[in-house]
VOFI-744044 format. One line per 4 residues: number of its first residue (from 1); their letters; for each residue x, y, z of N, C-alpha, C. Coordinates in nm, 4 decimals. Layout:
<atoms>
NUM) a) X:Y:Z:X:Y:Z:X:Y:Z ~ ... $
</atoms>
This chain:
<atoms>
1) mtvd) 4.1622:8.6234:26.9968:4.1390:8.5633:26.8686:4.1721:8.6659:26.7614 ~ 4.2516:8.6230:26.6683:4.2918:8.7129:26.5615:4.2331:8.6619:26.4308 ~ 4.2003:8.7559:26.3480:4.1420:8.7220:26.2185:4.2457:8.7558:26.1125 ~ 4.2687:8.6591:26.0291:4.3617:8.6822:25.9199:4.2901:8.7645:25.8131 $
5) vgla) 4.3358:8.8850:25.7885:4.2716:8.9769:25.6947:4.2782:8.9214:25.5538 ~ 4.3813:8.8589:25.5154:4.3947:8.8022:25.3804:4.2934:8.6923:25.3572 ~ 4.2733:8.6053:25.4580:4.1764:8.4969:25.4460:4.0343:8.5530:25.4412 ~ 4.0070:8.6507:25.5256:3.8734:8.7120:25.5271:3.8439:8.7788:25.3929 $
9) tlvl) 3.9418:8.8425:25.3342:3.9232:8.9081:25.2045:3.8969:8.8042:25.0968 ~ 3.9703:8.6933:25.1029:3.9514:8.5858:25.0056:3.8117:8.5248:25.0178 ~ 3.7672:8.4989:25.1396:3.6335:8.4425:25.1614:3.5272:8.5405:25.1121 ~ 3.5430:8.6664:25.1429:3.4479:8.7694:25.0993:3.4438:8.7781:24.9466 $
13) acvt) 3.5576:8.7680:24.8823:3.5633:8.7716:24.7360:3.4925:8.6494:24.6768 ~ 3.5122:8.5324:24.7355:3.4454:8.4106:24.6871:3.2943:8.4206:24.7037 ~ 3.2498:8.4695:24.8181:3.1061:8.4854:24.8419:3.0467:8.5854:24.7419 ~ 3.1193:8.6919:24.7139:3.0733:8.7919:24.6182:3.0596:8.7320:24.4789 $
17) vvla) 3.1544:8.6498:24.4382:3.1491:8.5854:24.3067:3.0301:8.4904:24.2992 ~ 3.0098:8.4111:24.4045:2.8970:8.3170:24.4069:2.7643:8.3937:24.4002 ~ 2.7510:8.5000:24.4783:2.6285:8.5808:24.4764:2.6063:8.6444:24.3392 ~ 2.7113:8.6921:24.2772:2.6999:8.7526:24.1441:2.6541:8.6476:24.0431 $
21) ffth) 2.7079:8.5267:24.0531:2.6690:8.4189:23.9626:2.5201:8.3861:23.9768 ~ 2.4747:8.3664:24.1014:2.3340:8.3330:24.1231:2.2406:8.4492:24.0879 ~ 2.2839:8.5711:24.1083:2.2042:8.6880:24.0691:2.1892:8.6930:23.9176 ~ 2.2971:8.6661:23.8477:2.2934:8.6655:23.7012:2.1969:8.5574:23.6507 $
25) rhve) 2.2035:8.4390:23.7088:2.1128:8.3302:23.6695:1.9679:8.3674:23.6960 ~ 1.9431:8.4304:23.8092:1.8075:8.4718:23.8442:1.7551:8.5755:23.7437 ~ 1.8381:8.6688:23.7053:1.7991:8.7709:23.6072:1.7675:8.7054:23.4730 ~ 1.8488:8.6106:23.4294:1.8227:8.5401:23.3032:1.6900:8.4655:23.3073 $
29) qtqr) 1.6636:8.3963:23.4181:1.5380:8.3229:23.4307:1.4187:8.4181:23.4307 ~ 1.4322:8.5314:23.4963:1.3246:8.6298:23.4996:1.2988:8.6864:23.3612 ~ 1.4034:8.7124:23.2853:1.3865:8.7620:23.1481:1.3179:8.6586:23.0599 ~ 1.3566:8.5314:23.0730:1.2915:8.4253:22.9960:1.1439:8.4145:23.0319 $
33) lase) 1.1135:8.4221:23.1603:0.9754:8.4141:23.2051:0.8933:8.5307:23.1507 ~ 0.9487:8.6511:23.1556:0.8784:8.7689:23.1034:0.8546:8.7550:22.9532 ~ 0.9515:8.7032:22.8808:0.9366:8.6830:22.7375:0.8273:8.5798:22.7079 ~ 0.8257:8.4719:22.7820:0.7229:8.3690:22.7628:0.5845:8.4228:22.7966 $
37) mqkd) 0.5738:8.5029:22.8991:0.4451:8.5617:22.9359:0.3962:8.6566:22.8263 ~ 0.4876:8.7327:22.7685:0.4515:8.8248:22.6608:0.4024:8.7471:22.5377 ~ 0.4707:8.6381:22.5036:0.4282:8.5539:22.3912:0.2918:8.4924:22.4205 ~ 0.2707:8.4484:22.5439:0.1439:8.3868:22.5801:0.0292:8.4871:22.5709 $
41) rrrq) 0.0525:8.6102:22.6165:-0.0510:8.7139:22.6049:-0.0830:8.7421:22.4585 ~ 0.0185:8.7503:22.3740:-0.0038:8.7751:22.2322:-0.0791:8.6580:22.1681 ~ -0.0421:8.5355:22.2053:-0.1106:8.4178:22.1533:-0.2580:8.4200:22.1922 ~ -0.2864:8.4527:22.3179:-0.4253:8.4604:22.3630:-0.5022:8.5689:22.2880 $
45) flen) -0.4392:8.6838:22.2656:-0.5040:8.7907:22.1898:-0.5369:8.7441:22.0485 ~ -0.4405:8.6805:21.9828:-0.4615:8.6336:21.8459:-0.5722:8.5286:21.8397 ~ -0.5711:8.4348:21.9331:-0.6749:8.3325:21.9350:-0.8128:8.3957:21.9541 ~ -0.8237:8.4904:22.0473:-0.9519:8.5567:22.0706:-0.9967:8.6366:21.9495 $
49) alek) -0.9054:8.7106:21.8897:-0.9413:8.7922:21.7736:-0.9890:8.7041:21.6593 ~ -0.9208:8.5939:21.6358:-0.9612:8.5042:21.5277:-1.0925:8.4332:21.5595 ~ -1.1023:8.3805:21.6795:-1.2191:8.3009:21.7165:-1.3464:8.3849:21.7286 ~ -1.3341:8.5030:21.7879:-1.4535:8.5803:21.8198:-1.4882:8.6873:21.7177 $
53) aysp) -1.3930:8.7307:21.6369:-1.4211:8.8409:21.5444:-1.3954:8.8027:21.3986 ~ -1.2717:8.7755:21.3658:-1.2368:8.7623:21.2243:-1.2920:8.6360:21.1580 ~ -1.2892:8.5227:21.2253:-1.3439:8.4004:21.1652:-1.4934:8.4130:21.1375 ~ -1.5738:8.4576:21.2357:-1.7167:8.4736:21.2060:-1.7438:8.5778:21.0976 $
57) lfed) -1.6711:8.6897:21.0988:-1.6894:8.7903:20.9942:-1.6540:8.7332:20.8571 ~ -1.5414:8.6672:20.8508:-1.4959:8.6079:20.7255:-1.6020:8.5114:20.6708 ~ -1.6569:8.4266:20.7591:-1.7583:8.3302:20.7158:-1.8861:8.3996:20.6701 ~ -1.9316:8.5020:20.7423:-2.0528:8.5743:20.7024:-2.0336:8.6391:20.5654 $
61) frra) -1.9207:8.7035:20.5440:-1.8947:8.7688:20.4153:-1.8791:8.6652:20.3035 ~ -1.8109:8.5552:20.3332:-1.7914:8.4510:20.2320:-1.9256:8.3923:20.1897 ~ -2.0097:8.3608:20.2884:-2.1425:8.3057:20.2555:-2.2258:8.4066:20.1765 ~ -2.2198:8.5332:20.2160:-2.2977:8.6360:20.1465:-2.2531:8.6517:20.0016 $
65) lidt) -2.1285:8.6198:19.9751:-2.0755:8.6355:19.8397:-2.0978:8.5119:19.7530 ~ -2.0799:8.3921:19.8103:-2.0779:8.2728:19.7244:-2.1894:8.1724:19.7488 ~ -2.2772:8.1942:19.8468:-2.3849:8.0987:19.8724:-2.4807:8.0973:19.7531 ~ -2.4877:7.9857:19.6845:-2.5677:7.9768:19.5615:-2.7161:7.9577:19.5887 $
69) trph) -2.7534:7.9319:19.7137:-2.8957:7.9135:19.7445:-2.9674:8.0472:19.7648 ~ -2.8936:8.1560:19.7679:-2.9533:8.2877:19.7876:-2.9714:8.3578:19.6540 ~ -3.0769:8.4395:19.6458:-3.0901:8.5202:19.5244:-2.9856:8.6308:19.5260 ~ -2.9002:8.6335:19.4238:-2.7920:8.7322:19.4194:-2.8161:8.8328:19.3088 $
73) tasg) -2.7750:8.9533:19.3376:-2.7639:9.0504:19.2306:-2.6335:9.0201:19.1593 ~ -2.6151:9.0767:19.0453:-2.4928:9.0501:18.9693:-2.3716:9.0949:19.0494 ~ -2.2800:9.0043:19.0716:-2.1546:9.0283:19.1437:-2.1739:9.1113:19.2694 ~ -2.2461:9.0544:19.3639:-2.2689:9.1273:19.4873:-2.2765:9.0378:19.6088 $
77) ftft) -2.3000:9.1020:19.7219:-2.3134:9.0341:19.8501:-2.4602:9.0371:19.8904 ~ -2.5129:8.9231:19.9337:-2.6485:8.9177:19.9862:-2.6414:8.8567:20.1254 ~ -2.6723:8.9371:20.2263:-2.6682:8.8923:20.3652:-2.8082:8.8550:20.4114 ~ -2.8144:8.7644:20.5076:-2.9410:8.7379:20.5751:-2.9527:8.8361:20.6907 $
81) ieei) -3.0727:8.8490:20.7436:-3.0924:8.9386:20.8585:-3.0085:8.8905:20.9765 ~ -3.0005:8.7601:20.9951:-2.9206:8.7050:21.1053:-2.7716:8.7369:21.0881 ~ -2.7221:8.7326:20.9661:-2.5815:8.7676:20.9427:-2.5560:8.9150:20.9724 ~ -2.6498:9.0004:20.9353:-2.6351:9.1437:20.9669:-2.6323:9.1635:21.1181 $
85) rnir) -2.7193:9.0928:21.1901:-2.7190:9.1013:21.3374:-2.5861:9.0524:21.3939 ~ -2.5362:8.9432:21.3393:-2.4088:8.8883:21.3856:-2.2947:8.9865:21.3583 ~ -2.2935:9.0470:21.2401:-2.1899:9.1455:21.2069:-2.1990:9.2645:21.3015 ~ -2.3213:9.3117:21.3282:-2.3394:9.4236:21.4219:-2.2858:9.3875:21.5605 $
89) rive) -2.3176:9.2675:21.6075:-2.2714:9.2240:21.7400:-2.1186:9.2201:21.7461 ~ -2.0566:9.1659:21.6428:-1.9098:9.1573:21.6388:-1.8479:9.2961:21.6373 ~ -1.9006:9.3854:21.5540:-1.8447:9.5202:21.5432:-1.8590:9.5955:21.6748 ~ -1.9744:9.5807:21.7395:-1.9963:9.6504:21.8671:-1.9098:9.5924:21.9778 $
93) rygh) -1.8940:9.4623:21.9793:-1.8210:9.3976:22.0897:-1.6695:9.3987:22.0692 ~ -1.6239:9.3812:21.9457:-1.4810:9.3637:21.9205:-1.4224:9.4711:21.8295 ~ -1.4851:9.5843:21.8220:-1.4384:9.6926:21.7366:-1.2998:9.7433:21.7712 ~ -1.2550:9.7177:21.8929:-1.1219:9.7639:21.9349:-1.0086:9.6852:21.8691 $
97) ydpa) -1.0377:9.5704:21.8084:-0.9314:9.4949:21.7426:-0.8749:9.5713:21.6236 ~ -0.9593:9.6341:21.5475:-0.9156:9.7128:21.4314:-1.0192:9.8236:21.4101 ~ -1.0069:9.9329:21.4834:-1.1102:10.0378:21.4790:-1.1405:10.0897:21.3391 ~ -1.0405:10.1071:21.2552:-1.0643:10.1613:21.1212:-1.1484:10.0640:21.0381 $
101) lfnk) -1.1112:9.9377:21.0366:-1.1839:9.8374:20.9596:-1.3255:9.8190:21.0140 ~ -1.3382:9.8072:21.1450:-1.4695:9.7821:21.2035:-1.5615:9.9031:21.1876 ~ -1.5066:10.0233:21.1910:-1.5885:10.1419:21.1670:-1.6365:10.1441:21.0215 ~ -1.5503:10.1038:20.9301:-1.5885:10.0984:20.7888:-1.7006:9.9958:20.7672 $
105) irvt) -1.6934:9.8833:20.8360:-1.7999:9.7834:20.8286:-1.9302:9.8429:20.8825 ~ -1.9190:9.9125:20.9949:-2.0377:9.9730:21.0547:-2.1020:10.0722:20.9591 ~ -2.0225:10.1598:20.9000:-2.0749:10.2627:20.8100:-2.1321:10.2002:20.6830 ~ -2.0639:10.1013:20.6286:-2.1050:10.0417:20.5012:-2.2263:9.9509:20.5166 $
109) iidr) -2.2316:9.8719:20.6222:-2.3356:9.7692:20.6334:-2.4392:9.8009:20.7411 ~ -2.3941:9.8228:20.8621:-2.4859:9.8310:20.9748:-2.5714:9.9578:20.9712 ~ -2.5144:10.0699:20.9345:-2.5893:10.1950:20.9349:-2.6928:10.2036:20.8235 ~ -2.6933:10.1091:20.7344:-2.7928:10.1066:20.6262:-2.9008:10.0051:20.6617 $
113) sgkl) -2.9798:10.0379:20.7600:-3.0802:9.9439:20.8099:-3.1786:9.9072:20.6999 ~ -3.2126:9.7812:20.6969:-3.3071:9.7313:20.5986:-3.2437:9.6824:20.4701 ~ -3.1226:9.7229:20.4420:-3.0572:9.6807:20.3183:-2.9873:9.5477:20.3418 ~ -3.0052:9.4545:20.2478:-2.9432:9.3222:20.2607:-2.8515:9.2888:20.1441 $
117) ewqv) -2.8529:9.3709:20.0384:-2.7714:9.3416:19.9201:-2.6794:9.4599:19.8891 ~ -2.5542:9.4267:19.8541:-2.4547:9.5274:19.8166:-2.3812:9.4816:19.6924 ~ -2.3510:9.5742:19.6060:-2.2624:9.5454:19.4933:-2.1200:9.5356:19.5476 ~ -2.0344:9.4646:19.4781:-1.8954:9.4493:19.5212:-1.8291:9.5864:19.5343 $
121) aemd) -1.8559:9.6771:19.4411:-1.7951:9.8106:19.4461:-1.8379:9.8867:19.5714 ~ -1.9611:9.8648:19.6174:-2.0094:9.9327:19.7381:-1.9328:9.8862:19.8616 ~ -1.8846:9.7634:19.8584:-1.8154:9.7075:19.9750:-1.6749:9.7643:19.9903 ~ -1.6225:9.8251:19.8874:-1.4937:9.8946:19.8936:-1.3831:9.8065:19.9510 $
125) glye) -1.3805:9.6803:19.9100:-1.2723:9.5909:19.9505:-1.2822:9.5375:20.0921 ~ -1.3977:9.5476:20.1576:-1.4100:9.4992:20.2956:-1.3808:9.3501:20.3069 ~ -1.4353:9.2726:20.2158:-1.4131:9.1272:20.2203:-1.2644:9.0957:20.2101 ~ -1.1952:9.1620:20.1182:-1.0518:9.1383:20.1006:-0.9730:9.1828:20.2247 $
129) kimh) -1.0134:9.2934:20.2852:-0.9443:9.3410:20.4059:-0.9645:9.2453:20.5221 ~ -1.0865:9.1955:20.5368:-1.1133:9.0974:20.6429:-1.0330:8.9704:20.6176 ~ -1.0330:8.9228:20.4930:-0.9588:8.8022:20.4578:-0.8087:8.8220:20.4824 ~ -0.7557:8.9376:20.4438:-0.6132:8.9653:20.4633:-0.5786:8.9664:20.6122 $
133) eyqr) -0.6599:9.0325:20.6932:-0.6324:9.0389:20.8374:-0.6458:8.9002:20.9004 ~ -0.7442:8.8242:20.8580:-0.7622:8.6869:20.9065:-0.6380:8.6032:20.8752 ~ -0.5887:8.6118:20.7535:-0.4703:8.5349:20.7142:-0.3459:8.5825:20.7876 ~ -0.3316:8.7126:20.8058:-0.2158:8.7680:20.8763:-0.2127:8.7216:21.0218 $
137) lsae) -0.3277:8.7300:21.0896:-0.3348:8.6871:21.2292:-0.3139:8.5368:21.2416 ~ -0.3681:8.4599:21.1484:-0.3488:8.3141:21.1505:-0.2015:8.2777:21.1332 ~ -0.1347:8.3467:21.0427:0.0082:8.3198:21.0209:0.0894:8.3564:21.1446 ~ 0.0578:8.4696:21.2065:0.1305:8.5098:21.3274:0.1068:8.4103:21.4404 $
141) lgtl) -0.0174:8.3645:21.4538:-0.0480:8.2649:21.5560:0.0270:8.1350:21.5282 ~ 0.0312:8.0941:21.4028:0.1054:7.9730:21.3678:0.2532:7.9843:21.4016 ~ 0.3097:8.1012:21.3798:0.4504:8.1246:21.4136:0.4715:8.1166:21.5648 ~ 0.3833:8.1796:21.6421:0.3979:8.1776:21.7871:0.3817:8.0361:21.8426 $
145) vsia) 0.2885:7.9605:21.7882:0.2643:7.8252:21.8374:0.3802:7.7341:21.8019 ~ 0.4385:7.7520:21.6827:0.5492:7.6659:21.6427:0.6770:7.6961:21.7220 ~ 0.6902:7.8204:21.7685:0.8075:7.8575:21.8491:0.7982:7.7957:21.9875 ~ 0.6779:7.7911:22.0425:0.6592:7.7441:22.1800:0.6789:7.5989:22.1970 $
</atoms>
């Protein structure tokens, strides 16, 4: 039995092309999957950060600033004891989301035990920083969800 070398070379070349094609497709699918997994992880992080940290903080600060049923000092924040406890819990549990901001909250509010009222100047822009981060994360989440 004799083997035609030209035919064998042609068959080998065709098999190589087919394998290269399927390998390329597999690599593309793997890259797409990795990209989708990365987006999903980021989406989950954003949802957790908003749901567990920034939304509750934003609401506590907003209520402390504008709730008309509380006795307020002139242009200041008045927190309830429960809100201070909630802020402490959030800072202790989720401080890794933004260490600089959460440490500033801890120093400004939590470390001053017994105090429930702050002037706006004492807050050093904490409410605005929380609001800005909340809006930034919400916008990023909206972008990721609309892409998917």
